[in-house]
N, C-alpha and C positions, 0 to 999 in steps of 0.2 A: 656493434655493439648500438644501437637506437639510445642517445641520452633522456633519461629522464626529469620532470620536474612535479612536485607532490606539488599542490598548494591547500594550506590547514593541516602545518604537519602533525598536531601535536594529538588531534583526536581515534579514537579509537582503530575510524574506517584508515586510515593517513597510519595509525602504526601498524597492522594487516599489513597492509600496501607492501610495507618496511620487509614483515616479515618475509615473508612468501614472496617479493623480486629479488632477494637473495639468492635465490634456489632458478631464477630468472636464464637462460643461457644465451637472450638475446637484447634484455634491456638494461642497464645501468640506471644507478638510481646519482643524478650528477646536484640538485638540489632538491632540500628539502621549502617550504614558504610559510611562515609561520607571522605574521601579526602583533601579535600580542607577547613573543618570546623570541626576537629577532637577536641572537647576536648571541644567542643561548646554543650551550648545544644540547644538542638531546635526550642525552644518557643525564645529564642534568637531573628532570621528570620521569623519564621512563628507563631506569637503572638499568635493565636487562639488556640496552641495546650498548651496551660500552663497547665501543671498539670494531661497532657493524655500520655506524653513525659516526667519521672521524669530525664534519665540516661543519663547521656551527646553523644556523636558521638565519636564514635568511628575511627583508622586507619582499615585496613583492617590487617586482618592476618593470610594466605587464609590455613592457616594448622594448625592454632586453631581455627578458624571458621567449620572444619570439622568433629572433636571431640563435640565441645558446641550446639550447636542447628540442626535439622530437615528441614529443609525449611529455602532454600535462593531465595529469591525474587532478581533478577539483576535488576532495574531502571534506566541503565546507560546506556549512550549515546553508539553509537554505536564503538568496537571494545573496548570495555574492556571484555563485558561474555565469551567471545572467546578466552582471553590468564587464567583466571581465574577460569573456570570449569574444564581442566582437571582435578587439582589440586583437586579438591573436589570429594569423591570418595564415598562420604557413606553420604548422605545427596539429596533429591527431590531438584532441581537448574529449577526456572522458569527464563529466562529469559523474560525481555519487552522489550530489541532492537531490532534491525534487524539482529546481527551477525548471528543468525542460521536459518534461512529465508530464507532462497535461497538451491538450492540443490548441488549446484556446489561453488565453492573459486573464481570461472573464471566470471562465471556470478556476486559474489559478489561485487569483487574489481571492474568492468566496472560501475557500480553505484551505488558502496559508495567512491570509493574514495582507496579500503586503502584491505591489504592484505586476501586472503577471514580467517575462519577460519578450523582449519585442519577437512580431511574431514572425519576420522573417528571421529569426535565429529557433523560433522553432518550427519549419518548414523544414530548415536545413537536416535536424540535429536528427538520428534515429533514432529509434530504442532500444535496450539492448538486450532484450530478453535472449539472451544467447544461441537460444536450442526455433525458435520461434523466427525468427528475423538478419537468421549469420549472413542470407543472403545481400538484404541489402547493407548489414555491417562491411561488406570488404570491399565496400569502396564510397564506405563514409567518410568525413575527416571528425567528425562531432560526436558523439553516442554523448546520449541518457542512458545511463544506470540504474535499472528498477531496484525498483523498491522492495524491503527483506522481506513484508509482510506477500504483495503482489509473484514477487519470485513467485515463490511456495505456492499461489493460490492458483497464479496462473500455470501455470506448466504443470497444478489438477487438475486441471479444467480443459483446457485445452484439447485436445484429444476427444474429448465428451464435448465437446463446443462443434467443434471441426469436424463431425462422422453428427451433428446435428441427433444427436443420442435426449439432450438433457432441455429441460424446461426453465429458458435462461430467466424469470421472475421468482424462481424457488430455492434461487442460492441461498443457504444461509454457509457464513465461514467462523465460526469461534476458530478465534489465532490464540497462542500462548505463545513471549516471549523473556527472554531475559532480561537482567536491568543491560545488559548492554549494549540492548539496543534503545537506553536512551540516552547512550552516552559519556560524555564523564562530569559536565558536571555534575557540584550534587544539587540535590530536591528531597521536597520531604519525600516522596513521594518515591527513592529508589535510596530512602537512608535504612539499611540495615534494619535495625528495629523495627520499623515497617514494613522491610521488606519480606522479612526471612517468616521461617513457617507461615506465610500468608498466598493470598493467591487476589487479586483484585481486576475485573473489568475498569479500561482508561479507552476516555474518546468514548464514549459510546454514539454510535451514528454518525461521533465527526470524525474521527480516523483518515486526515489527506492522505492514508492511503485508496480507500470507496475510489472517489474516481477513477483516477486509474486504472484499478482494474477494471472498471466498470467502459473506462473506454478501450481496452484492448480484449474485451470478450465481447461487443457488440461491436469493434472492427471485424474482428473473425467469424461471427456469426453473421455480420451484414443484419442484424440488429438492431432494438434497446435489448440493452442486457442492463436489472439490477438486481444490486446484489445485500443480502443484511450481513455488515460483519463486525462483529465481538471482539474487542481485541482483550489480551490480557494481560499484567506483567506480574511473571512468576519464581518464583526462591530460586533461581540459577543466572550462572554468569553470563555462558552463550546456550543458544539455544533459538529454533524458531520450528512449530509445531503448526502447520491447520491442517485442521478435521472441518472436508466441506460434505455439508448436504445437498441436496436436490434429489429434484424428481423425472426422471425416464418420463422421455415423453409413452416409450409404449415397452412391453414385457421383450427384456430378453438375457438368456446364458448368461451366470456371470463365469462361467468358463469363456464368455464372446467378449466380454468387459473388457478382460485379462490379457489377450490375446491382441487387443485390439489395442492393447496403450503400448505393449510389451514393445509391440512391431510401427509403434508412430519413433521411441523412443533408438528405436532399436541399433541407428547411427545413431546415437547422443551417451558419448561416455558417462556425462555429469549427472546425468538422469538414469536412477536405477529402482527399474521395478520390481518389486518381490514377489515368490509366492501367493496363488490364487491366495487371497481368506488369512497374509501373512502384514505385516504393519511394519511401520517404521519409528524408528526411536530417535530424540535424537542426537544424544551416546555416543549414536552410530553413526551420524555425521559428522563430530566435532572436530575442527579443526580445520576442514575437509573441504571442497568445491564437491560434492556432491550433493542433488538433491533426494531420496527416495521417498517410493507415491507408493502406495499401499490401497485399491480398492476391495470396496465388497459394494456386490445390489441384495437389499433386506428385499427377499422375495414376495411376501408378505403385505408391506407398504407402497412395493412399484419404486422406492428410493437409494439415490446412488448416493454412497458412501465413498471417501474420497481421504486420505491420510496421508498427507504430502512432512518431512523433515529438510529440514536444513540448517546449516550452522549461518545466523544471521550476520555474523564479519563477514563472512570468507562468499561463498554463494550470494548474500544476500546484499552483498559490498564491495568487498577489495578483489576479491574469484574471480567476481563473475567479468569486476573491469578489466583482468586481467584477460580474462577467458575474450574481452573481446576487444583488447588490447592485437590477440593473436590472430581475430576472427580481422579485424582490419587491416592487416600486414599482412596478408597468409604464409600464417604461419602456421602449426601442429597445438588444435585448437586444444591437448592442455598443454605443452609448453611452459613449465614452470612452480604449475599446479596437480602435481603425479603424490600427489597426497594421500597416505594412510590414514584415514583417521585416526583424534587419539582413545583412547580407552583402554584401563577403564574412565 
């Protein structure tokens, strides 16, 4: 068993890590680190975890951590992991924040509003979009776990981009997420009376996941990609759907696109391509590490529509982090993640 520490132990991402790691045969949680609740038991904040996490949460001692565990998951807000990962020399680090996702510290500062990580750290980290970068992840010590919108969007777009089928200047992403994506901190935006029976766009043109999606589409296509993405908060707890619209470069048969997507992900158990002209729903992936994808060609307009659904807390965060830990250690990619979606 490898020993695990979770830094940022009281957020939704950490709680989902704890839930999933209970079923992992090769990873054991040793430490849960919380600066704000050091000395308290997690069940005081989350009563549903009573008897699962018996030890109190601890203050972060970065130098001791380097000697006491094998893997550290950073389930922290932006700005934290970039300070501490450089001090961890002998453990694997998986960062669920956005600190290591962008190649340029200057770009990070533009979109996140704070100084970026050292370039040397950015160069060492491997982007953890599991299905696309598994070869690099297999030898990585530091993993930058993707954001939730980039996971759904990139998995939806990568087959078409890889085969040079779409106009990279035409991509429009309509993203919708449940309120757990905003974290546990209370705000007027996520207040029940303002979220219930309401759909609201937010961070229009300013979402920090925009440059992340563009960066990896550009890398895959070997030419600059730009996207228009609008994210919406919708009145549900968990789940994320990206409906993506883009123009095809030339006319292709709908059956060809469907076969192309099916073949692209045939060896990746967590991406499920729906039958031709069938589309996923967030309820059908809830609580699981699946990304379900449906594709459609509008032959009248020459437009490709891609629907990509994930659970924002699992495939969009903690589940993919564990999937990456499996890859980094040479284990079965499904270890600890063989979860049937919760339904209804």
